[in-house]
C-alpha positions, -999 to +999 in steps of 0.1 A: +000+000+000+013+034-009+016+061+018-016+072+035-027+107+032-041+124+063-076+137+057-082+173+068-111+174+092-129+206+099-158+215+121-187+236+107-189+269+124-220+281+142-226+307+115-223+281+087-249+259+104-273+288+109-268+300+073-276+265+061-309+268+080-301+236+100-309+252+134-327+283+147-306+300+173-336+317+188-352+283+196-330+277+227-318+299+256-290+295+281-300+303+317-286+297+352-302+268+370-296+272+408-286+236+412-267+229+380-253+262+369-255+270+332-283+251+315-303+253+283-341+254+278-363+252+247-380+285+236-404+266+214-417+230+211-396+204+192-407+172+174-388+139+179-357+139+156-356+176+151-323+194+153-323+216+185-288+230+186-251+221+180-221+211+200-190+230+189-156+242+200-120+235+191-112+202+172-086+180+188-071+153+167-054+133+194-066+116+226-065+141+254-045+129+283-052+156+310-075+154+339-081+191+342-115+209+344-117+212+306-123+174+304-159+181+313-165+197+279-147+171+257-169+152+233-155+122+214-167+122+178-144+096+163-112+076+168-087+102+181-111+130+173-126+152+200-144+185+203-132+207+232-164+227+241-148+245+270-162+280+272-137+309+268-146+321+303-166+310+333-192+337+324-196+326+288-231+313+279-220+296+246-189+285+227-187+306+196-225+305+193-228+267+201-249+261+232-245+223+232-216+224+257-240+241+282-265+212+282-263+191+314-261+153+317-294+136+324-276+111+346-254+135+364-253+145+401-288+159+398-307+137+375-332+149+350-367+138+361-376+123+328-342+113+315-325+127+285-346+146+259-318+150+234-292+128+217-259+136+200-259+131+162-228+135+141-235+149+106-219+167+077-225+201+062-214+211+027-198+246+028-188+256-007-168+226-020-158+215+015-177+189+036-174+197+073-184+178+105-212+191+126-225+176+159-262+182+164-283+176+195-316+162+183-349+157+201-354+121+214-391+129+221-414+159+219-399+187+239-422+214+252-416+252+252-397+261+284-385+226+291-349+222+303-327+202+279-307+172+289-285+147+271-267+115+281-229+120+284-225+082+283-222+055+308-186+062+318-186+099+322-190+099+360-165+071+366 
């Protein structure tokens, strides 16, 4: 086999996703939950399978090996491929427009009463001639206006 070429992987920006009309940024709102800190709620109802928002940040193409606070915002999207959704500051209410990193785990220290209402969904978005990765959070069931949003971080997150 001849030498393998490394494929350039890029994340779609928040603006690119909005311009493609894949999400409506006014449909969700970040707020402060007294028990959980930053949280996200729906500003309108969503149908099952509908794209609610996106998870974004800095793309990391190697397995992170640190145990610092930023690990709470790492989302694995492929082999040796992660999104670091760490907010730029403790006061930030999004990550370059993406509110996905602010959505709490349904199975965390304070459990969501009805379990997760969102799921992660990796997709692609054509931007010009380039195909970029985008991670959507999609409704698992009907979500009512004003309902707080929760996703499952996976079975090993709290280990």
